[in-house]
C-alpha positions as a printed Julia matrix, in Angstrom:
466×3 Matrix{Float64}:
  -6.77    4.39  -43.27
  -7.48    2.58  -46.55
 -10.67    0.61  -47.32
  -8.66   -2.58  -47.12
  -7.39   -1.68  -43.63
 -10.9    -0.77  -42.48
 -12.16   -4.19  -43.57
  -9.29   -6.01  -41.87
  -9.93   -6.44  -38.11
  -6.15   -6.5   -37.55
  -4.71   -4.15  -40.21
  -0.97   -4.47  -40.68
  -0.72   -6.66  -37.59
  -2.21   -4.01  -35.32
  -3.64   -5.09  -31.99
  -6.88   -3.84  -30.49
  -6.57   -3.4   -26.71
  -9.62   -4.73  -24.88
  -8.76   -4.17  -21.2
  -6.02   -3.7   -18.63
  -4.67   -6.45  -16.39
  -3.69   -6.08  -12.75
  -0.16   -5.07  -13.79
  -1.57   -2.18  -15.9
  -0.69   -3.92  -19.18
  -3.04   -3.63  -22.14
  -4.72   -6.94  -23.05
  -5.34   -7.82  -26.72
  -6.26  -11.0   -28.61
  -4.92  -12.22  -31.91
  -7.33  -13.74  -34.48
  -6.37  -17.23  -33.22
  -7.38  -16.26  -29.67
  -3.87  -15.93  -28.24
  -3.68  -13.21  -25.56
  -1.08  -10.46  -25.93
  -0.1    -8.28  -22.98
   1.16   -4.9   -24.17
   3.01   -2.69  -21.71
   1.9     0.94  -22.03
  -1.27    0.33  -24.09
  -4.77    1.38  -22.97
  -8.26   -0.07  -23.53
  -9.81    0.94  -26.85
  -6.51    1.64  -28.57
  -5.15    0.13  -31.78
  -1.42   -0.36  -31.42
   1.68   -1.93  -32.89
   3.79   -3.87  -30.43
   7.1    -5.68  -30.26
   6.75   -9.19  -28.79
   9.65  -10.13  -26.52
   8.25  -13.23  -24.81
   6.15  -16.05  -26.29
   4.27  -18.88  -24.61
   1.69  -21.33  -25.97
  -1.33  -19.28  -24.9
   0.01  -15.77  -24.46
   2.66  -13.27  -25.49
   4.23  -10.3   -23.77
   5.01   -7.21  -25.8
   6.18   -3.62  -25.58
   4.31   -0.74  -27.18
   5.82    0.51  -30.44
   3.18    2.91  -31.75
  -0.38    3.98  -30.92
  -2.45    4.21  -34.12
  -5.75    5.08  -32.47
  -5.45    6.74  -29.09
  -7.8     6.19  -26.17
  -9.73    9.19  -24.89
  -8.49    8.13  -21.43
  -4.82    8.66  -22.35
  -3.3    11.74  -20.71
   0.08   13.38  -20.83
   2.2    12.07  -17.93
   3.1    14.78  -15.46
   6.52   13.38  -14.63
   9.28   13.75  -17.28
  10.87   10.52  -16.05
   7.79    8.38  -16.75
   7.65    6.25  -19.88
   8.59    3.04  -21.64
  11.97    4.23  -22.87
  15.28    2.93  -21.58
  16.12    4.56  -18.28
  12.52    5.5   -17.47
  11.61    5.48  -13.78
   9.72    2.38  -12.67
   8.01    4.03   -9.71
   4.68    4.5   -11.53
   2.9     2.44  -14.19
  -0.29    4.38  -14.91
   0.56    8.06  -15.26
  -0.57    7.88  -18.9
  -4.12    6.95  -17.78
  -6.71    9.43  -16.47
  -6.9     9.16  -12.65
 -10.66    8.53  -12.56
 -10.19    5.72  -15.08
  -7.45    4.23  -12.88
  -9.95    4.0   -10.02
 -12.63    2.43  -12.24
 -10.17   -0.2   -13.46
  -9.12   -1.03   -9.9
 -12.78   -1.42   -8.93
 -13.21   -3.88  -11.79
 -10.12   -5.79  -10.65
 -11.66   -6.1    -7.17
 -15.03   -7.27   -8.52
 -13.39   -9.76  -10.89
 -11.24  -11.22   -8.11
 -14.18  -11.56   -5.73
 -16.2   -13.42   -8.32
 -13.6   -15.54  -10.13
 -11.55  -16.48   -7.05
 -14.15  -16.42   -4.27
 -17.47  -16.8    -6.13
 -18.65  -13.79   -4.13
 -20.57  -10.71   -5.22
 -21.12   -7.89   -2.77
 -24.66   -6.61   -2.31
 -23.5    -3.04   -2.99
 -20.39   -1.26   -4.23
 -18.87    1.3    -1.9
 -17.82    4.64   -3.37
 -14.09    4.58   -4.02
 -11.92    6.28   -1.42
  -9.87    8.83   -3.34
  -7.55   11.68   -2.44
  -4.73   13.79   -3.9
  -3.24   12.21   -7.02
   0.14   13.94   -6.55
   2.43   14.48   -3.58
   0.64   11.74   -1.67
   3.52    9.35   -0.99
   4.86   10.05    2.49
   6.88    6.84    2.58
   9.39    5.72   -0.03
  12.64    3.82   -0.39
  15.17    5.57   -2.6
  18.07    3.53   -3.95
  21.48    5.21   -3.98
  24.24    4.44   -6.45
  27.57    6.03   -7.29
  28.01    5.78  -11.08
  31.72    6.16  -11.63
  31.54    6.34  -15.42
  29.22    9.35  -15.22
  30.95   10.77  -12.13
  27.59   11.22  -10.43
  25.43    9.82   -7.65
  21.87    8.71   -8.37
  19.12    8.84   -5.75
  15.72    7.5    -6.78
  13.66    4.5    -7.8
  14.79    1.69  -10.08
  14.33    1.89  -13.83
  11.42   -0.02  -15.33
  12.14   -3.76  -15.29
  15.74   -3.13  -14.3
  18.06   -3.29  -11.3
  19.61    0.05  -12.29
  18.71    3.27  -10.47
  16.85    5.76  -12.63
  18.42    9.17  -13.19
  15.57   11.26  -11.76
  15.75   14.9   -10.77
  12.17   15.31   -9.61
   9.32   13.11   -8.41
   5.67   14.14   -8.39
   4.22   11.38   -6.2
   6.25   12.38   -3.14
   5.62   15.75   -1.42
   7.2    18.68   -3.27
   9.61   19.42   -0.43
  10.9    15.83   -0.74
  11.2    16.09   -4.53
  13.21   19.27   -4.02
  15.65   17.29   -1.85
  16.59   14.75   -4.54
  19.38   16.78   -6.18
  20.77   18.09   -2.85
  20.85   14.49   -1.6
  22.83   13.46   -4.66
  25.33   16.2    -3.95
  25.51   15.26   -0.28
  26.25   11.58   -0.9
  28.72   12.53   -3.63
  30.69   14.6    -1.12
  30.86   11.92    1.58
  33.63    9.46    2.41
  30.93    6.76    2.37
  29.97    7.44   -1.24
  30.31    3.72   -2.1
  28.73    2.26    1.04
  25.35    3.98    1.36
  22.95    1.96   -0.82
  19.61    3.36    0.34
  17.74    6.3     1.87
  14.33    5.51    3.3
  11.78    8.31    3.57
   9.11    8.54    6.28
   7.16   11.79    6.64
   5.19   12.72    9.72
   3.04   15.75   10.3
   6.08   17.83   11.32
   9.11   15.71   10.41
  10.76   14.45    7.23
  12.73   11.44    8.45
  15.56   10.23    6.21
  17.03    6.83    7.13
  20.53    6.38    5.73
  21.52    2.74    5.26
  25.31    2.56    5.63
  27.35   -0.62    5.27
  30.41    0.76    7.09
  30.7     3.09   10.11
  30.42    6.74    9.12
  33.35    9.08    9.59
  33.15   12.14   11.82
  33.27   14.26    8.68
  30.3    12.45    7.15
  28.27   12.82   10.35
  29.03   16.53   10.32
  27.8    16.75    6.72
  24.53   15.02    7.62
  23.97   17.48   10.45
  24.74   20.43    8.19
  22.28   19.09    5.59
  19.54   18.87    8.24
  20.24   22.46    9.33
  20.22   23.7     5.73
  16.86   22.0     5.13
  15.25   22.68    8.51
  12.26   24.23    6.71
  11.55   20.74    5.29
  11.75   19.2     8.78
  14.69   16.95    7.83
  15.7    14.53   10.57
  18.47   11.96    9.97
  18.27    8.39   11.22
  21.1     5.88   10.75
  20.7     2.2     9.86
  23.97    0.22   10.07
  22.28   -3.19    9.87
  18.67   -4.43    9.81
  15.55   -2.34   10.53
  15.93   -2.91   14.29
  19.3    -1.13   14.25
  17.79    2.22   13.25
  18.63    5.1    15.59
  18.15    8.85   15.52
  21.34   10.75   14.7
  20.6    13.55   17.18
  17.99   13.54   19.92
  15.61   16.43   20.32
  13.32   18.17   17.89
   9.76   17.3    16.91
   8.48   13.75   17.28
   7.91   11.63   14.18
   4.15   11.08   14.3
   0.91   11.39   12.35
  -2.52   12.39   13.61
  -6.04   11.11   13.15
  -7.82   14.37   13.99
 -11.33   12.96   13.58
 -10.65   10.79   16.65
  -8.21   13.02   18.52
  -5.46   10.4    18.15
  -1.71   10.95   17.66
   0.38    8.0    16.45
   4.16    8.21   17.08
   6.21    5.81   14.96
   9.75    4.92   13.96
  10.67    5.5    10.31
  11.06    1.77    9.61
   7.68    0.88   11.18
   4.86   -0.08    8.87
   2.5     2.86    8.44
   0.3     3.72    5.48
   2.12    5.38    2.59
  -0.72    7.84    1.97
  -1.77    9.72    5.14
  -4.63   11.56    3.41
  -6.28    8.31    2.36
  -5.45    6.64    5.68
  -7.5     9.22    7.58
 -10.52    8.65    5.35
 -10.03    4.87    5.44
  -9.93    4.72    9.25
 -13.03    6.91    9.52
 -14.94    4.78    6.99
 -13.85    1.46    8.53
 -14.98    2.56   11.99
 -18.27    3.85   10.59
 -18.92    0.66    8.61
 -18.22   -1.48   11.65
 -21.24    0.17   13.37
 -19.87   -0.23   16.86
 -22.46    0.18   19.6
 -21.6     1.5    23.08
 -20.43   -1.27   25.38
 -19.53   -3.73   22.58
 -16.25   -5.61   22.41
 -14.18   -5.24   19.24
 -11.14   -7.24   18.09
  -8.6    -5.59   15.76
  -6.72   -8.45   14.06
  -3.26   -7.52   12.68
  -3.42   -4.32   14.73
   0.1    -3.04   13.98
   0.8     0.15   15.91
  -2.9     0.67   16.64
  -3.94    2.62   13.52
  -7.48    1.23   13.87
  -7.37    0.03   17.48
  -7.04    3.46   19.06
  -9.84    5.07   17.01
 -12.03    2.06   17.84
 -11.32    2.68   21.52
 -13.13    6.02   21.15
 -16.3     4.14   20.15
 -16.38    0.7    21.77
 -16.76   -0.63   25.31
 -13.58   -2.74   25.05
 -10.95   -3.33   22.36
  -8.49   -6.18   21.86
  -5.61   -5.63   19.44
  -3.74   -8.72   18.23
  -0.5    -8.69   16.23
   2.22  -11.21   15.41
   5.14   -9.23   16.83
   5.89   -8.75   20.53
   7.74   -5.53   19.66
   4.72   -4.13   17.8
   2.43   -5.11   20.66
   4.68   -3.21   23.08
   4.6    -0.15   20.81
   0.8    -0.38   20.56
   0.56   -0.38   24.34
   2.82    2.7    24.48
   0.72    4.55   21.9
  -2.48    3.66   23.73
  -1.07    4.83   27.08
   0.22    8.11   25.62
  -3.11    8.93   24.0
  -5.03    7.91   27.09
  -2.93   10.29   29.2
  -3.41   13.17   26.75
  -7.18   12.92   26.38
  -9.88   14.71   28.33
 -12.32   11.91   27.5
 -10.77    8.5    28.25
 -10.4     5.73   25.72
 -12.19    2.42   26.26
 -10.16   -0.31   27.99
  -7.78   -1.95   25.52
  -5.48   -4.97   25.62
  -2.79   -5.92   23.13
  -1.63   -9.51   22.56
   1.06  -11.14   20.44
  -0.23  -14.11   18.44
   0.89  -15.91   15.27
  -2.16  -15.08   13.16
  -1.08  -17.43   10.37
  -1.48  -20.4    12.73
  -4.88  -19.62   14.23
  -7.05  -22.53   15.35
 -10.72  -22.69   16.38
  -9.6   -23.37   19.94
  -7.39  -20.26   20.03
 -10.18  -18.17   18.52
 -12.52  -19.26   21.31
  -9.81  -18.64   23.93
  -9.39  -15.04   22.74
 -13.06  -14.47   23.55
 -16.13  -13.43   21.62
 -16.54   -9.95   20.17
 -19.49   -8.36   18.4
 -17.25   -6.69   15.79
 -14.0    -7.57   14.03
 -11.61   -5.3    12.14
  -9.25   -7.38    9.97
  -6.28   -5.66    8.29
  -3.8    -8.36    7.19
  -0.65   -8.14    5.05
  -0.68   -9.29    1.42
  -0.9   -12.94    2.49
  -4.4   -12.29    3.8
  -6.11  -13.84    6.83
  -6.65  -17.42    5.64
  -6.05  -19.11    9.03
  -8.44  -16.72   10.75
 -11.15  -17.3     8.11
 -10.67  -21.08    8.28
 -10.95  -21.09   12.09
 -14.16  -19.07   11.86
 -15.52  -21.46    9.21
 -14.65  -24.5    11.36
 -16.54  -23.04   14.32
 -19.54  -22.36   12.11
 -19.57  -25.88   10.7
 -19.04  -27.59   14.08
 -20.93  -25.66   16.8
 -19.77  -28.17   19.41
 -16.34  -26.48   19.31
 -17.79  -23.15   20.41
 -19.04  -23.63   23.94
 -20.53  -20.26   24.81
 -18.48  -18.43   22.15
 -20.41  -16.49   19.49
 -19.11  -15.31   16.1
 -18.87  -11.59   15.36
 -21.99  -10.0    13.94
 -20.0    -7.84   11.54
 -16.51   -7.93   10.02
 -14.77   -5.08    8.21
 -11.85   -6.42    6.15
  -9.21   -3.97    4.91
  -7.07   -5.53    2.18
  -3.93   -4.69    0.22
  -4.34   -7.7    -2.1
  -7.64   -8.35   -3.94
  -6.71  -11.98   -4.61
  -6.29  -12.95   -0.95
  -9.34  -10.88    0.01
 -11.38  -12.83   -2.56
 -10.05  -16.15   -1.27
 -10.9   -15.27    2.35
 -14.28  -13.82    1.3
 -15.13  -17.16   -0.32
 -14.52  -18.92    3.01
 -16.51  -16.36    5.01
 -19.5   -16.45    2.65
 -19.63  -20.12    1.68
 -18.39  -21.8     4.86
 -18.66  -19.39    7.79
 -22.22  -18.12    7.44
 -21.61  -14.53    6.3
 -22.79  -12.44    3.38
 -20.76   -9.71    1.72
 -22.73   -6.51    2.24
 -20.42   -4.15    0.39
 -16.96   -3.74   -1.08
 -15.0    -0.98   -2.73
 -11.51    0.17   -3.66
  -9.18    2.47   -1.79
  -6.9     4.39   -4.15
  -3.97    4.42   -1.74
  -1.38    4.43   -4.57
  -2.47    6.62   -7.53
  -0.62    5.98  -10.81
   0.31    2.44   -9.76
  -1.49   -0.85  -10.35
  -1.67   -1.53   -6.6
  -5.24   -2.24   -5.46
  -6.3    -1.65   -1.85
  -9.88   -2.36   -0.86
 -12.38   -2.63    1.97
 -15.23   -5.15    2.38
 -18.01   -5.57    4.92
 -19.35   -8.98    5.99
 -22.42   -9.56    8.14
 -23.57  -12.74    9.83
 -26.44  -14.11    7.73
């Protein structure tokens, strides 16, 4: 670098990257203060970038060259990762050291809590981390027959594109699944339904690798025979075919028999059967640690009543039933509630030591009212695990009851709430209500690195009645 460049804070139009945003884009500022988001750049780097979108206060750009490299930059493990045309869009942060990814996600959580909710937690929880590779036990692979190339593609979409990336391996799914990608391409390429199978959904259990084939037309006898042969040839991978002719509710197992699709929570002696299109956590290693930490942070005492809001299949409800005096699981879907009851009954029958009494109710949790909250009964502890939209109606109902005690009758608010979130923005919004209007303080909060190498931020926060 010349003396002139050293004296110039932006030599030759270079940009100095100050931070990363929630989409894992580098953030720089021009001399006039305009913000530039640079895809692929890392904090501390000096880069050249090609601007492809301009607004009054910001610009969006693609990385052209790194002039000074960050010490946090690492060589991506996957050959399909990158910014180039055709690169796989499944990961955004493989070029960043894993420990730095976690630190950045923690900062995103803290920034959201403060800027959106005006909340600071008393303490920061240690991040929940696990394997950085082979962690993704659920995935949705797109399938496309490319006539011009006379090939079938099975994988994720390209970065910022509707096209399917030409991937031959994937390091975020288990190795035995990565090893299936090329055989799956060959299988679909040999089928009569080569043009009418747009998707294969993956759901791994402890003993089963479920593959859900979405097919737009009925499958021929020959195609069904090929699916069965593929499962036999890959029996060591536990392959089990499910067929999906229409929506998720139409999913059915191709052939009955064989191991059950399920995962275990060994710390609690719980087994959770599920269907491959059910919502379960993508990362089973992290899920086990998350459930254990959430139950521990809730500090359930013998005989206490606990409510698990947004209970799903009972991922938290059943472990809580090993600790509490009574558990109520509430979910928005009657079908999910029925499945939760089945899972509870099956585990109850299999255990030497019985679970606490549990009930499961269907309720629209996005239309909660103070009156409905009181009707559901008081509980000393709450576990809240909402979808990305958060639990705004629940938090508002709790705040209304705090601000107008006449609505309560004999109802009492929970002493402690553990909130598991997949969206730091809605967590921060709900935390603001709990702290500033419902009488709680935020004891602790921390990130859960459920999706390494992506910008997705999961987190957990603990609230206690002040």
